[in-house]
C-alpha positions as CSV (number, residue, x, y, z in Angstrom):
1,M,91.3,142.4,178.3
2,P,90.6,144.6,175.7
3,E,91.4,148.6,176.2
4,P,88.0,150.9,176.5
5,S,87.3,152.7,173.4
6,E,88.7,157.0,173.5
7,S,84.2,157.9,174.6
8,A,84.5,155.1,177.3
9,S,88.1,156.4,179.0
10,D,86.6,159.7,178.4
11,T,82.6,158.9,180.0
12,N,84.4,156.9,182.6
13,K,86.6,160.0,183.5
14,G,84.1,162.3,183.4
15,L,81.6,159.8,185.6
16,F,84.7,159.2,187.9
17,L,85.0,163.2,188.4
18,Q,80.9,163.4,189.0
19,F,80.9,160.3,192.0
20,V,84.1,162.1,193.3
21,L,82.0,165.9,193.3
22,M,78.9,163.7,194.9
23,L,80.7,163.0,197.5
24,S,82.2,165.8,198.2
25,S,79.4,168.1,197.8
26,S,77.8,165.6,200.1
27,A,80.2,166.0,202.7
28,M,80.7,170.1,202.8
29,Q,76.9,169.9,203.4
30,Q,77.1,168.1,206.5
31,L,80.1,170.0,207.7
32,G,77.8,172.8,207.6
33,K,80.0,174.7,205.4
34,L,76.8,173.9,202.4
35,V,73.1,173.8,202.8
36,N,71.0,171.4,203.3
37,P,68.8,172.1,200.2
38,L,65.7,170.4,201.9
39,T,65.5,172.4,204.7
40,G,67.7,175.3,203.4
41,K,69.7,175.7,206.6
42,A,73.3,175.0,206.5
43,E,73.7,172.0,209.7
44,T,76.3,170.0,211.2
45,N,77.6,166.1,211.5
46,L,80.7,165.6,211.9
47,E,79.9,161.2,212.2
48,A,78.0,162.0,208.7
49,A,80.7,163.7,207.6
50,Q,83.6,161.3,208.7
51,S,81.9,158.9,206.9
52,T,81.7,159.9,203.7
53,I,85.2,161.2,203.7
54,D,86.1,157.3,204.9
55,L,84.5,156.7,201.4
56,L,86.5,158.6,200.1
57,V,89.8,157.5,201.1
58,M,88.2,154.0,200.5
59,L,87.9,155.2,197.1
60,E,91.0,156.1,196.1
61,A,92.8,153.5,198.1
62,K,90.4,150.7,195.9
63,T,91.6,152.9,192.5
64,R,95.4,153.2,193.2
65,G,97.5,152.0,189.9
66,N,94.5,152.4,188.2
67,L,93.6,156.6,187.6
68,D,95.4,159.1,185.7
69,P,97.1,161.6,186.5
70,D,94.0,163.9,186.3
71,E,91.8,162.2,188.5
72,K,94.1,161.5,190.8
73,R,94.6,165.3,191.2
74,F,91.2,166.1,191.8
75,L,90.5,163.2,194.3
76,K,93.8,164.1,196.5
77,N,93.2,167.5,196.6
78,T,89.1,167.0,197.5
79,L,90.6,164.8,199.6
80,A,93.2,167.8,201.6
81,T,90.1,170.5,201.4
82,L,87.2,168.2,203.1
83,Q,89.8,166.4,205.5
84,M,90.8,170.2,206.4
85,N,87.1,171.3,206.8
86,Y,86.6,168.5,208.6
87,V,89.0,169.5,211.7
88,E,87.9,173.4,211.2
89,T,84.6,172.0,211.7
90,A,85.4,170.3,215.2
91,Q,87.4,172.4,216.2
92,S,84.6,175.4,216.5
93,A,82.4,172.7,217.8
94,P,81.1,173.4,221.0
95,A,82.0,170.8,223.4
96,K,78.8,167.9,223.8
97,P,78.6,168.0,228.0
98,E,78.3,164.5,229.3
99,A,74.6,163.9,229.4
100,A,73.3,161.3,233.3
101,P,72.3,158.1,231.6
102,P,68.3,158.5,232.2
103,A,66.6,157.3,235.4
104,P,64.6,154.1,234.9
105,E,61.1,154.8,234.9
106,P,59.3,152.5,237.3
107,A,57.3,149.4,234.7
108,A,53.4,149.1,235.6
109,P,52.7,145.6,236.9
110,T,50.1,144.7,234.4
111,G,52.0,146.6,231.5
112,E,49.2,149.2,231.1
113,P,49.7,152.7,231.2
114,A,49.8,153.9,235.3
115,A,45.9,155.9,235.8
116,G,46.2,159.7,235.0
117,A,49.5,158.2,232.7
118,E,49.3,159.9,229.0
119,A,50.2,156.7,226.4
120,K,53.8,156.8,225.1
121,E,55.6,157.1,221.7
122,P,56.8,153.7,221.0
123,K,59.9,151.6,222.6
124,F,61.8,151.3,219.5
125,H,60.5,153.9,217.0
126,K,63.2,155.9,215.5
127,S,63.4,158.7,213.4
128,Y,65.8,159.8,210.7
129,T,65.2,163.5,210.4
């Protein structure tokens, strides 16, 4: 296989660094360290942050031996920073109390709401906000 030209190699290096930086920014936003531009608030989502960090760990494993020293160092430092921030955020997060399972609601025999009961949202409605 022919070696990529130096220009293509430089372009790929820039794209790789940009990709790592994009994932890093997402993780920092998910850790509440950056403001969400859509809401204007710093919001914490530890599960999403862990998933994004896991993507970078996978990227490091899959590219092992194929990165130049600058790319390798950038990825390693980015991961270390994100992992330290994750631990810091997780330790400072208030503990979630264990929620008791909700009590089952009696079903109306006909499938219609009981008299005087208001219509509920669909059972399988999911919000992604």
